[in-house]
N, C-alpha and C positions, 0 to 999 in steps of 0.2 A: 233317207235318213239312216242313222247309224244303228248297228246292233251294239248293245252295251258290252263293255269288256268284262270278262269274268276273271277274278283272282281266285286262287284255291279256296280261301275261306268263304268267299261269296258263293262259289259253286256248292260248297258244303252246306251252307245255310239254305240255299235254294232247294237242294235235294232233301234236307232234313225237315224243313218247315212247311214248304208248300210248292206246288208246281208253278213257279214264277215264270212270267213271260218276259223275254229279254229283247223283244223286237222294238223297233222304233215306235214310240208312243204317239207320234203325230201324223203318221202316214197310213191312212185307213184303206182297206180293201185293195191292197197292192196286187196288180196283175202283171204278167210279163209285158215288157215294152215291145214296140215294133222292132227296135234294134236287137233286143234279146232274141225275139222269135226269128228274125232274119239271120242272125249270126249262128244260132243253134240248129237251124234247119240243114238238112243234107243238100237241098236245092232251094235257092231263093231267086225268083224271077219276077221282074216287072213285065206285065203283059197287057194286051188289049183283048177283051172278050169279043170274039167274032160271031159266036153262036152259043145259044143257051137252051134251056128247057123249052119245049118238051123233048128236044133232041139232046144228044150228048154235047158237052161243052167243047168248044174249039177256041184256042187262044193263039194269038200272034205274039211271039216272044220279042219284046222290045229291048230288054236289058237283063243279062244274067249277072246277078250279084255274086253268086258262087254256086258251085256244082255243075259247071259247064260240061265237064267230062261226062257226067252221068246223063246229060241230055243228048249226047252223041251228035252234036251239030244240028239238032232240029231247029227249025225256024217257027214251026207251029206245034201245038200240043193238043191232042184230043183226049178228053177225060170223061169217062162215064160218071154219072152222079154217084155210083157206088164207090168210086175211087177217092171220094172225099171223106175225111174223118168225121166231119160234121156237115150238115146241109149248107150249101152256099147261100149267102145272103140273097134275098129276093131282088135286091137292087142290081145284082150282077147280070147284066143284059148285054146284048150286042152293042158294041161301041164304047163300053165302060172300061176303065182302067182297073187293074187289080195287082195285088202282091200275091204271088203263088208261092207257097211254102210246102216242101215235101220232107217227110221223115220216113224211115224204115222201121217196121215193127221190130224185127230182129233178124240178124244174119245178112250176109252180102246179097243173097238172091231173093230176099223178101221184097214184096211189092211196096211201092211207095204209097203212102197215104197223104193226101193233099189237103191243104187249107187255103181258101181264097179270101183275102181281105180287100173289100172294095176301096178304091182310091179315086181322088179327083186329081187335077193337074198339080195343085198345091201339095197335097199329101204324097203324090208320086215323087215330086222333087225332094220332099222331106225325107222319105225313106231312102232314096238314092244317095243323098248327101250326108245323112246322119253318121257321125263318127263310129267306127268299130268299137264294140264293147271290149276289145283287147287293148285299147288305148287307155292311158291313165285317166281317171275321173276328172282331174283338174284340167285336162285337155279336152274332154268330151262335154262337160256340163255347160260351158259357155254357149255352145251351139243351141242348147235347148232353152236358154233363158229367153230368147226372142219369141219362142212359141208358147210361153205361159199365157193362158187366157186368150189364145189365138181365136179368131172368129170361127175357124174350123173346129168343131167339137172334138174330132178325133185327135187332132194335133195338140189341142189344149190339154186334154186328158193324158195323152202320151208323154208330153213334156213334164207334167206334174209327176207322173209315175217314175220318170227318170230320176227326179230328185228324191222321190220316195224310196227308191232302191239304193241311193247313195248313202255312204256313211256321213256322220255329222262332220268329221274333220275334213272330208272331201268337199262338202258344201261350204264350210268355213274358209277353205282355201281360195274360193273365188268370191269372197264377200265384197271386195272392192268393185267387182263387175256387176253386182246384182242391182236391178232397178228398184231401189227402195221406195221411190215416189210412186211407182206403179203398184208395189205391194200395198202401200197405204191406201191407194185408191181402190184396189180390189177388195180390201178388207171391209170397206164401208159400202161396197156395191152389192145390192141385194141379188144381183144376177150371178155373182160369183158362187159356185157350188160351195156349200158350207164346209164340206170335208177338206177342201183345199186351204181353207183359211188358217188351219193349224200350222201348215208349213210357212205361209206368208208371215204369220205372227212370230214364229221362232226365228225366221230369217231376219226380221227387223232387229232382233237382239244381237245380230252379228255385225251391225253397222260399224264401220271403222271410224274412229275419231270421237272425242268426247262430246262435241256438239251434236253430232248425228245421234249418238246414243241417248243424250238427254231429250232430244226432240222425239225420238221413237218411244222412249219410256213414257213421256207425257201423253203421246198419242195412244199407246196401248192402255195406259191407266184409264183414260176416258172411255175407251171401248169396253174395258172390263167392268166399269161402273154403270154402264147402261143397263136398264132393266131388261130381262130376257126370261125365257122359259127355263125349266129345270134342265132340259137336255139341249146342249149347244155343241154340235159337232165342231171340232177344231178349237174349242175354247181352251183346252189344255195347252195347245201351242201358243195361244196368246199369252197365257200365264207363264209359260216357259220363256218366251221371248222377253216378257216384262222382267222376269228375274235376271236374265242375262244383261239387259241394259239398265235396269233400275236398281239392282243390288239389294242392299239391306232395306231401303225404303220400300221396294217392291215386296219383299218378304213380309214386312210389317203389315202391309195392306192385306196380303193374302192370308196371313195368320189371323188378323182381326176379323176379316170378312167371311172366311170359310173354315178355318181350322179351329178357332176357339169359340165360334158362335154355334151353340147347340141347335139353333134353328136354321142353320145354313142348308140350302137344298142339297140333297144327296148327290145329285149329278155334278154340281159345282164342286163339292168336296172331293169327289173322285178325280175330277180334272186337276184340282189343286195338288192332290197326292201324286198324280202322274208328273206334273210340272216339277215338284220337289225331287222326285226320283231322277228326272232328266238333269236338273241342275246339279244334283249331287255328283253326277257322273261327269258333267262337262263344264259346270260353272267354276269360277275361280275366286270371286270376291266375297262370298259368304262362307263361313266356316261350316264344317260338318256338324260341329257341336251346336251351332245356332240353328241349322236346319232340323236337327234332331229335337231340339227344344220346341220348335214350332210344331213338329209332327206329334209330339207327346200329348197335345190337347185331344187328339182323337182316341186316346185310350179310354176316354169316358163315354164314347159312343159305340155301342155294341156292334153295329154293322160295319164299323171301320177298325175296331180294335185289333183283330187278328192280322189284317194287312199292315197296319202301322207297326205292330210288334215285329213282323217279318222284316220290314224295311229297317227298323232300328237295329236289328241283329245284323242285317246285311251291311249296314253302315258301321258296324262294330261300335255302336253308341252305347257302351257299357255304363255310361253315366245315367242311363235310363233304368238301370237295374232296380233301384228303389221303387220307381213308379210301377214297373212290371210286377215286382214282388207284392206291392200293395194291391194290385189288380187280382193277383192270385188268391187273395184273402176275401175277395168280394163274390157276389153272385155271378159275376161274369165268368167265373171258373166253370160254371155248368154249361156254358156254350162251348160245344166241342171244338170248332175251329179256333176259338180264342184259347182254350185250354192247351191245344196242341202247339199253338204259337208260343204260349208262355213257357211250356216245357222245353221247347227247342231253344228259346232265348236263354233260359236259365242254365241249361246244360252247356251252352256256348260261352256264357259270360264268365270271365276269369275271376270274378270277385268272390270274397268269402261269403257275403250275404246270399249270393246266388247258389253257392254250394249248400248252404244251410237250408235254403228254401227247396232246393232239389231233393234233399233228404226227406223233407216233410211230404212233398208231393209223391215221392216214391212209396210212401206208406199208404197214401190215399188212392193212387192210381198206378199200382205196380205194373200192370200189363202195358199201359201206354208209355210209362217211363222206360220199361225194359226194351220196348220196340224202338223208341227214340235213341236210347243208348247203343242199341245194336247197330243202327244206321250210322251213328256217330263213330263207333269203333271201326266199322267196315271202311269208312271213308278216311280213317286216320285222323279223326279230329277229337279224340278223347282228351280230356284235360289231364 
């Protein structure tokens, strides 16, 4: 999934107000994919293990994916256990297939450090056929669609990781090829790893055609309304997908159920905030002003106020200046993260009321105001 685009003011706000995270919000615990590891290695070889511990490893080289010159025409490779950057998997025994990857520490004469990834016949073919990472994502990603939730856990996870590393626009490019019926099935399957459901949820929001979008919106609405625990991995992706295909109606439900309800579970509120951030960047049907209006409900909840103010500033939602100013006259000003967010917002807001309130806060918190203004001036954002 995508990294969010940064415009100069958004970057300024991020640096001034908080250490914001700009990574894809729906793709958890991303790891290098098999294709990435294969293409980044100095040597990548598909091999059969002929001998293993307690003796040194011996491999028969079956297919050299790249780095053939470095192998010097060898048909077998003998490696001591010490040659591996990490201990080989215990399943790596005589007769098993493996992907061997080599990297150099530094310098042309440095020894190779090896990594062995155990394979079976299916994963062997997968690694051999997976498109190069140098090809455009729109050409690569369709290959991995067929391996999502594959019976082989290695391939199912790797295919998910491929989509996790892709930008949102790259995933959207192949929306017409995505198996939406399978995504819906996996979303209700308890065997589907919870962390992958965020991607499947947001992918449903990309459905081409009004009918498919309406059907997916209703499907996601029912899923969202099901009772669940406070922590739901991937729930933010369901909310994001619902916003994409449900539009204003979806926002109204999220606003009523999570943003304006002071009793809404904290975990669900955080997921809702992530979904709104995502939609603000990639959605088209709901205005920024309407999103900001929904988010302002969280100014009354201390644990979310600072993050909501930062988002409002990043969205340049200066219509919220009155609400932020009102908050600066409340007890919430004594909460340090909230105070810093208020100061940053007011310094960035171009309104006269923000300028007046900044003057008042400068008298109350001269050191914090001076520090914020210093950052602002250094970044070229002074009013």
